[in-house]
C-alpha positions, 0 to 999 in steps of 0.5 A, a space after each residue: 544448281 536449281 533452287 525452286 520455292 514450291 511453298 511459303 512463297 508469298 503465304 505462311 504455310 506449304 513449307 517446301 523448297 526443291 533445291 536440284 545439282 547436277 546429280 541430286 534432288 532435295 527437298 527441304 520441308 514438304 508441308 501442308 498449306 492451311 488457310 483459305 479455301 483457294 490456299 487449301 486446294 493447293 494440297 490436291 495438286 501434283 507434285 512439280 516434280 515426280 517423288 520418286 526422283 526426289 533423293 533426300 527430305 530435309 525437314 526442319 521441324 514437325 509443324 504440319 505446314 512443314 511436315 503435313 505433305 510427306 505422307 503424300 510424298 511418300 504415298 505417290 512413290 518416293 523412296 529416298 530418306 527423311 532426315 530430321 532431329 529425334 524429337 521432330 521424327 517422335 513428334 511426326 510419328 503422332 502429328 502425321 498420323 492425326 493429320 490423316 485422321 482429320 483429313 479422313 473425318 472431313 471427306 467422310 462428312 463431305 462424301 455424306 453431302 455428295 452421295 445425298 446431292 448425287 455429286 462425285 465422292 472425293 478421297 482425303 489427301 493421304 490416310 493414317 496408313 499412309 502416314 504411318 508408312 511414311 515414318 519408316 523413312 526418317 532418319 535421325 540426326 542430331 544438332 551439328 551432326 555433318 552428313 555427307 549425303 553425296 560426295 558434292 553434297 553435305 549438311 548439318 542441322 543447328 537449333 532453331 530454338 522454335 519448337 523442340 527438335 527444331 533446326 535450321 539446316 546448313 547445305 553446302 554444295 561443291 559444283 566445278 571445284 567451288 563451294 557454295 553454302 545455303 542456310 535454310 531458317 526454318 521457322 526462327 524462334 523467339 528469344 527467352 521463351 520456355 522449354 527451347 534454347 534460343 535460336 543459333 546464330 550462324 557464321 557465313 553463307 552464300 544464300 539464306 532462305 529465311 521466314 518472315 511470319 512476323 516481318 511486320 509486327 514486334 512482339 509486345 514485351 512489356 510484361 513477361 508472358 506470364 504475368 499477362 496469363 496470370 491477369 487473363 486468368 484471374 479476370 476471367 475467374 472474377 467474371 465467372 466464365 470459362 478461359 478457352 484457349 486455342 492452342 497449338 498441340 506442339 510447343 504452345 500447349 507445353 509452354 502454357 503448361 510449363 507456366 501453369 505448373 509455375 503459377 500453381 508451385 508459387 500459389 497464384 492460381 484461382 480454383 480453375 481446374 485446367 483441362 488439356 482437351 486435344 489427344 494430340 497435344 496429350 501425346 505431343 507432351 509425353 514426347 517432350 518429357 521424354 526428351 528432357 536433354 532438349 530443354 533449356 537450363 531453366 526448364 531442366 531445373 524447374 521441371 524433374 526428369 521423372 515428373 509425370 505431368 498426368 499426376 499433377 493435382 488441377 491438370 487433367 488431360 482429356 481421354 475420351 469424347 465424353 470427357 470433352 464434351 462434358 466441358 461444354 457444361 464446365 463453368 470457371 475452368 480452363 480449357 486448352 484445346 487444338 487446333 491452334 488456329 481454330 480450323 478443326 479439332 476440339 477447340 471449335 466445339 469449345 469456341 462454339 459453346 463460350 464465344 457467345 457468353 460475355 462472361 467467358 474469355 478466348 485467349 489466342 497465342 498464336 499466329 492466325 493465319 489469312 482465312 482461318 477461323 481464328 483470324 476471323 474472331 481475331 479481326 473482330 468478327 461479330 459473328 462466326 459459323 461453326 458446324 453450320 450455325 451462326 455463333 455470336 462473338 460476346 466473349 473477351 478476346 484476347 492476345 498474348 503474342 509473346 507467346 509466339 514461337 517465330 521471332 518478331 520482326 527485330 529478331 529476325 534482323 538481328 538474326 541476319 546481322 548476326 552473319 559474320 560473312 554476310 550472304 549474296 542473297 536473302 530470300 524472304 519466304 513464310 510470311 504474308 506479302 505484307 510481312 515478307 515485303 517490311 521485312 525485306 524493305 528493312 534489311 535493304 536500308 539496315 544491312 544493305 544486303 540484295 533480298 528477294 521475295 520470290 513467288 510461289 512455284 518461282 526458280 532461280 539457278 544459283 551459281 558459285 561465286 556469281 549473281 542470280 540468274 533467272 531460269 526462262 520460266 521465270 521470265 513470264 512471271 517477272 513480266 506478269 508481276 510488273 506489268 500488274 503493278 504498273 499498268 501506267 507504263 507501256 508493255 513495249 517499255 517493261 518488256 525491253 527493261 525486263 530484257 535488259 535486267 535479265 541479261 545482266 543477271 538480275 532476278 530482283 523483282 523489287 530491284 526490277 520494278 524501281 528501275 522500271 519507275 
């Protein structure tokens, strides 16, 4: 069988992996690339294989960096089945059309400039119509339900504890009388998060493809998130400003609502109205409330199944653009808005009207990808550009890392140690280079496992009962990687060492480099 890393390799976004057997093509995730412009441009390239040749898509969860190119896949010919959990399917039903709408609006804005400049017009990656059409290809699968995709391939979803409905995927493949088990971690959840259960542990695997978003960092757990949130709220209230929270519409907004709801019940909140200013977050919250059976025990006990979040005093979901714009003149309010990385949506307007105000606070509660506006603010930029205007950063900038729905380095290592039968190989994906390298090094030290950090587009052949053999197309990738990192070695020496390692059936790039050094 052959595994190709089509996204989230060396970067965080664009999660997509293609698994090919002799008879079947399976795509795990089909995500949108986000962040820097050069990374976003990857969304416009052709798929590596004809979409019509893909038999199945297995979707770990609804976040756009995992699901956001599904409408494009369908638009260009995919006719197979997309398996996902029921909450994931419902969340995609609101998230994918929203993603398409943002693209259409952005393209319309750019084309106005293109017409004035006499340049060629561009088209969105997909439209709202494409996103709605894609929904008909989804099929619901519950956790722990075994699905026989073909006579030789079966799969199972287990709870990843990341967002509502998120899953790890087990895929078992029979070839030549031998069975090989692959585990795709998806995004591994942080423990003790509001609403969702803790991530699952898996007993055994031959190969593991796992995320590394926080592979180089530990979450600050000195205080619980709710106490840190309580502190930031009162600090902002006492300054007389607004608290602006860029939050992902799915999971992070609901986590914040859960803690705000708890603080209100405990009568620990100042008189600060709370505005959820995101149509997508509003729709996602309704999906959450429809899946009370997916809540963890604590959330299920706190929030009644028939609770209507729209009727809670002090919390308002904006419905119109006019209501959103009115917040530009508000004082001493809490505004939770999307997008979580500040690259699109209404949050950019709220930042434009609050970043320059010393009395206001901007609170980050999620990962900010390299190149995003949120990352620029977090990195200490004194001035940022929003809608063409230079905006000074005078507001207090705060971070609560504990809200992350991703496990930190310790959590990721602990998850790998949870395998009772250690895997032959662990592939580290879905992380920036520093995070992936740090996690890989730590796993090698603490577990002794063979760990590989694949590059974007790289393919490997997985053989039952054997080591990994590099496909021919990887030779150039390995060669380029090593020559770039070891300029002091003679090319002839490197070439000889690569050939030697390939003959031994090794593709571990770091292993090759260490042997060369």
